[in-house]
GUMAR-242865 format. One record per residue (C-alpha): residue number from 1; chain; x, y, z. Coordinates in pm, whole numbers, plus 50000, padded with zeros to 5 digits. Example, Ala and Ser with C-alpha at 12.3 -4.5 7.8 and 13.67 -1.06 7.14 Angstrom:
% GUMAR-242865
    nr   kette      c1      c2      c3
     1       A   51230   49550   50780
     2       A   51367   49894   50714
This chain:
% GUMAR-242865
    nr   kette      c1      c2      c3
     1       A   35488   11315   47389
     2       A   35874   11296   47402
     3       A   36089   11051   47242
     4       A   36398   10922   47430
     5       A   36658   10648   47407
     6       A   36625   10356   47656
     7       A   36784   10013   47703
     8       A   36515   09749   47632
     9       A   36611   09566   47943
    10       A   36489   09869   48138
    11       A   36166   09853   47993
    12       A   35862   09636   48111
    13       A   35594   09446   47926
    14       A   35228   09520   47994
    15       A   35116   09187   47851
    16       A   35118   08850   48016
    17       A   35129   08661   47704
    18       A   35161   08749   47330
    19       A   35093   08568   46974
    20       A   35413   08410   46808
    21       A   35328   08621   46492
    22       A   35284   08987   46431
    23       A   34948   09119   46311
    24       A   35070   09087   45949
    25       A   35150   08727   45987
    26       A   35527   08738   46005
    27       A   35659   08526   46296
    28       A   35881   08662   46577
    29       A   36181   08444   46498
    30       A   36178   08548   46121
    31       A   36194   08920   46220
    32       A   36465   08865   46480
    33       A   36692   08652   46233
    34       A   36633   08928   45957
    35       A   36761   09228   46196
    36       A   37042   09015   46329
    37       A   37177   08949   45979
    38       A   37098   09337   45851
    39       A   36827   09231   45621
    40       A   36597   09471   45806
    41       A   36691   09785   45972
    42       A   36575   09879   46318
    43       A   36421   10199   46186
    44       A   36200   10019   45961
    45       A   36000   09919   46276
    46       A   35742   10165   46444
    47       A   35858   10314   46772
    48       A   35746   10169   47112
    49       A   35510   10350   47312
    50       A   35564   10354   47685
    51       A   35400   10487   48010
    52       A   35514   10551   48352
    53       A   35376   10306   48616
    54       A   35517   10265   48972
    55       A   35856   10392   48897
    56       A   35901   10181   48578
    57       A   35830   10246   48214
    58       A   35573   09986   48076
    59       A   35527   09951   47699
    60       A   35163   09991   47603
    61       A   35241   09952   47227
    62       A   35500   09717   47094
    63       A   35522   09430   47342
    64       A   35642   09188   47066
    65       A   35891   09432   46941
    66       A   36005   09481   47282
    67       A   36069   09103   47311
    68       A   36287   09102   47008
    69       A   36477   09411   47122
    70       A   36554   09265   47448
    71       A   36682   08930   47258
    72       A   36884   09147   47034
    73       A   37028   09345   47329
    74       A   37102   09035   47501
    75       A   37301   08894   47190
    76       A   37506   09220   47157
    77       A   37334   09349   46844
    78       A   37202   09664   46979
    79       A   37208   09896   47277
    80       A   36926   10165   47325
    81       A   36609   10203   47093
    82       A   36386   10491   47064
    83       A   36088   10506   47274
    84       A   35784   10733   47269
    85       A   35734   10822   47635
    86       A   35364   10940   47706
    87       A   35186   11055   48001
    88       A   34982   10786   48203
    89       A   34617   10709   48078
    90       A   34457   10470   48298
    91       A   34195   10363   48034
    92       A   34462   10261   47779
    93       A   34703   10126   48050
    94       A   34462   09916   48219
    95       A   34328   09764   47895
    96       A   34693   09667   47807
    97       A   34796   09542   48148
    98       A   34754   09178   48198
    99       A   35114   09102   48332
   100       A   35143   08882   48656
   101       A   35517   08938   48720
   102       A   35543   09343   48700
   103       A   35613   09302   48320
   104       A   35971   09143   48368
   105       A   35887   08863   48121
   106       A   35599   08702   47919
   107       A   35496   08396   47752
   108       A   35482   08331   47371
   109       A   35158   08152   47289
   110       A   35187   07843   47077
   111       A   35575   07858   47084
   112       A   35704   07745   47446
   113       A   36024   07678   47283
   114       A   36081   08015   47123
   115       A   36377   08128   47373
   116       A   36557   07827   47276
   117       A   36502   07865   46900
   118       A   36633   08229   46912
   119       A   36930   08127   47106
   120       A   37024   07874   46847
   121       A   36987   08156   46577
   122       A   37239   08370   46778
   123       A   37489   08077   46800
   124       A   37488   08043   46425
   125       A   37523   08420   46367
   126       A   37827   08430   46607
   127       A   37974   08112   46458
   128       A   37945   08270   46109
   129       A   38157   08580   46224
   130       A   37856   08821   46196
   131       A   37933   08954   46527
   132       A   38248   09117   46394
   133       A   38064   09325   46152
   134       A   37920   09685   46225
   135       A   37573   09676   46372
   136       A   37301   09919   46331
   137       A   37205   10133   46624
   138       A   36809   10124   46668
   139       A   36708   10470   46543
   140       A   36402   10658   46392
   141       A   36430   11000   46290
   142       A   36062   11142   46266
   143       A   35761   11001   46443
   144       A   35411   11097   46353
   145       A   35122   10841   46423
   146       A   35398   10581   46399
   147       A   35517   10687   46041
   148       A   35860   10754   45985
   149       A   36138   10869   45721
   150       A   36481   10730   45670
   151       A   36756   10897   45872
   152       A   37039   11032   45649
   153       A   37312   10877   45848
   154       A   37351   10532   46037
   155       A   37543   10507   46376
   156       A   37757   10239   46425
   157       A   37895   10118   46745
   158       A   38059   09814   46943
   159       A   37767   09631   47142
   160       A   37809   09524   47470
   161       A   37532   09291   47605
   162       A   37374   09400   47931
   163       A   37271   09151   48202
   164       A   36891   09181   48275
   165       A   36870   08921   48553
   166       A   36525   08853   48394
   167       A   36386   08615   48155
   168       A   36339   08753   47796
   169       A   35978   08804   47714
   170       A   35735   08877   47419
   171       A   35460   09113   47322
   172       A   35165   09250   47144
   173       A   35130   09534   46907
   174       A   34910   09635   46622
   175       A   35190   09732   46405
   176       A   35362   09512   46142
   177       A   35736   09423   46241
   178       A   35863   09582   45914
   179       A   35780   09691   45562
   180       A   35915   09444   45313
   181       A   35876   09711   45044
   182       A   36097   09952   45220
   183       A   36343   09702   45310
   184       A   36365   09589   44947
   185       A   36429   09934   44829
   186       A   36749   09944   45024
   187       A   36835   09609   44874
   188       A   36789   09716   44517
   189       A   36970   10046   44493
   190       A   37295   09880   44375
   191       A   37103   09690   44094
   192       A   36946   10006   43991
   193       A   37277   10188   43962
   194       A   37416   09901   43753
   195       A   37121   09903   43539
   196       A   37156   10273   43429
   197       A   37520   10235   43372
   198       A   37437   09944   43130
   199       A   37159   10171   42958
   200       A   37423   10441   42923
   201       A   37650   10217   42768
   202       A   37427   10071   42498
   203       A   37296   10432   42402
   204       A   37678   10532   42342
   205       A   37741   10207   42158
   206       A   37428   10248   41935
   207       A   37548   10612   41858
   208       A   37892   10501   41751
   209       A   37749   10246   41530
   210       A   37504   10501   41356
   211       A   37821   10736   41307
   212       A   38011   10460   41149
   213       A   37746   10364   40919
   214       A   37705   10740   40794
   215       A   38079   10756   40748
   216       A   38063   10429   40544
   217       A   37772   10560   40344
   218       A   37952   10878   40286
   219       A   38265   10695   40162
   220       A   38057   10484   39905
   221       A   37906   10791   39774
   222       A   38243   10954   39694
   223       A   38357   10613   39536
């Protein structure tokens, strides 16, 4: 099993349609928007798993994530993502394979307007000047049964959308889109530092007050 970097637009779906929500209940557009505004890091999500078939790479684990990645690539937010490339296994592949257009696109069940909604989110993001900010390269450092650890560095680069010539699609996966606990840990680091500084300041202040009281008591005893 090898991990390589690929453009989402070069990957194919195995599913014909997917749910508009991940298995943990989070909706696709919510996850898309959080990644777009850097509230969730790309490496917080499990790695895609793909198999070779008829000269193309088909994602057998992570079709919904692939849909989001294709949309992010089209918006210029990301370029390549990490993909676990595994040997072809007919049993697993054909259980997942339901596409009717060779995996070029898929349908979002219960949300036929998903494409338009994501387009509006991107327009708001661009109009707010978010595109000018550095964006995160999709990356994961260690893979083992879809577990991961945080990388020590984050790569920044200018994104250039690649034309795909095909309609963006959506997918299924048994993995949650991201871990809110790990995401909140990143956001709380600054608060923890401030809190530690405040506690140190209060400790020094109390020590000074005690020394002052001792000095005053000593002065009174001499008088």
